[in-house]
C-alpha positions in Angstrom: 71.7 -61.6 -8.6 72.4 -59.2 -11.5 76.2 -59.6 -11.7 78.6 -62.4 -11.1 82.2 -61.7 -9.9 85.0 -64.1 -9.2 84.8 -64.6 -5.4 86.4 -67.2 -3.1 83.5 -69.7 -3.7 84.2 -69.6 -7.5 87.6 -71.2 -7.8 89.9 -71.0 -10.8 89.1 -74.6 -11.8 85.4 -73.9 -11.8 85.9 -70.9 -14.1 88.1 -72.9 -16.4 85.7 -75.8 -16.6 82.8 -73.4 -17.2 84.8 -71.7 -19.9 85.5 -75.0 -21.6 81.9 -75.9 -21.7 80.9 -72.4 -22.9 83.7 -72.5 -25.5 82.2 -75.8 -26.8 78.9 -74.1 -27.2 80.5 -71.2 -29.0 82.4 -73.7 -31.1 79.3 -75.4 -32.3 77.9 -72.1 -33.6 81.2 -71.0 -35.2 81.6 -74.6 -36.5 78.3 -74.5 -38.4 79.5 -71.3 -40.1 82.8 -73.0 -41.0 81.0 -76.1 -42.3 78.8 -73.9 -44.6 81.9 -72.2 -45.9 83.7 -75.5 -46.4 86.5 -74.4 -44.0 86.7 -77.6 -41.9 89.0 -79.5 -44.3 91.4 -76.5 -43.9 91.3 -76.9 -40.1 91.9 -80.6 -40.5 95.1 -79.7 -42.4 96.6 -78.6 -39.1 97.0 -82.3 -38.2 97.7 -83.6 -41.8 94.1 -84.5 -42.7 91.5 -83.1 -45.1 88.5 -84.8 -43.5 85.5 -82.6 -42.6 84.9 -84.7 -39.4 88.5 -84.4 -38.3 88.4 -80.6 -39.0 85.3 -80.4 -36.9 87.0 -82.3 -34.0 90.1 -80.1 -34.2 87.9 -77.0 -34.3 86.0 -78.2 -31.2 89.2 -79.0 -29.3 90.5 -75.5 -30.1 87.1 -74.0 -29.1 87.3 -75.8 -25.7 90.9 -74.6 -25.1 90.0 -71.0 -26.0 86.9 -71.2 -23.7 89.1 -72.4 -20.9 91.5 -69.5 -21.5 88.4 -67.2 -21.3 87.4 -68.7 -18.0 90.9 -68.5 -16.6 91.2 -64.8 -17.4 87.8 -64.1 -15.8 88.8 -66.0 -12.7 91.1 -63.1 -11.9 88.0 -61.3 -10.7 88.6 -57.9 -12.3 85.3 -58.0 -14.3 81.8 -58.1 -12.8 80.2 -60.4 -15.3 76.7 -59.4 -16.3 75.1 -59.7 -19.8 76.7 -56.6 -21.2 80.2 -57.3 -20.0 79.8 -61.0 -21.1 79.1 -59.7 -24.6 82.0 -57.3 -24.5 84.6 -59.6 -23.0 83.5 -62.4 -25.3 84.0 -60.1 -28.3 87.4 -59.1 -27.1 88.4 -62.7 -26.6 87.1 -63.5 -30.1 89.2 -60.7 -31.7 92.3 -61.7 -29.7 92.0 -65.3 -30.9 91.2 -64.1 -34.5 94.6 -62.3 -34.6 96.5 -65.1 -32.8 94.7 -68.0 -34.4 93.3 -66.9 -37.7 95.9 -64.4 -38.8 99.1 -66.0 -37.2 98.9 -69.6 -35.9 96.6 -71.1 -38.6 98.7 -69.8 -41.6 101.9 -70.9 -39.8 100.4 -74.3 -39.0 99.4 -74.8 -42.6 102.8 -73.7 -43.9 101.3 -70.6 -45.5 103.8 -68.1 -44.1 102.9 -65.6 -46.8 99.4 -65.4 -45.3 100.5 -64.3 -41.8 98.7 -61.1 -40.9 97.2 -60.8 -44.4 93.6 -59.6 -44.4 91.1 -60.3 -47.3 87.5 -61.4 -47.6 88.2 -64.8 -45.9 89.9 -63.2 -43.0 87.0 -60.7 -42.5 84.6 -63.6 -42.5 86.8 -65.4 -40.0 86.7 -62.3 -37.8 82.9 -62.4 -37.9 83.0 -66.0 -36.9 85.4 -65.4 -34.0 83.3 -62.5 -32.7 80.2 -64.6 -32.8 82.1 -67.4 -31.1 83.1 -65.0 -28.4 79.7 -63.6 -27.8 78.1 -67.0 -27.6 80.9 -68.2 -25.3 80.5 -65.1 -23.0 76.8 -65.4 -22.7 76.9 -69.2 -22.1 79.6 -68.6 -19.5 77.2 -66.3 -17.5 74.3 -68.7 -17.8 76.4 -71.7 -16.7 78.1 -69.9 -13.8 74.8 -68.7 -12.5 73.5 -72.3 -12.4 76.4 -73.5 -10.3 
């Protein structure tokens, strides 16, 4: 089968769970980039810590939630999900969450209101990470859904 669409046999829950698992895979890839850039202590700051391990756990929880969101949106059945559309929808999801998370929620959560919607080198690198996350998540979603 060359494409996958949301049909009656693929329930909302199945898409959300598949999205969560795919999001964890994307989170691992993005998390490696964040670890190299020493960004995980900043993520840990969202819950009052500066631990790399805590930052990694927070990042993975967020990755799972965003993956679940991706699966929920795809469960609406408006996209026939093949390889190309998985890449495109994953990239769009990554960009959306870069704006919501990286440019708005993260600065607000860290009390850095002056950084909301500010774009500099770190934010461009964050965009790259979010897009990579989205592509990996989208592709894993297709692979996992085809196996079910």
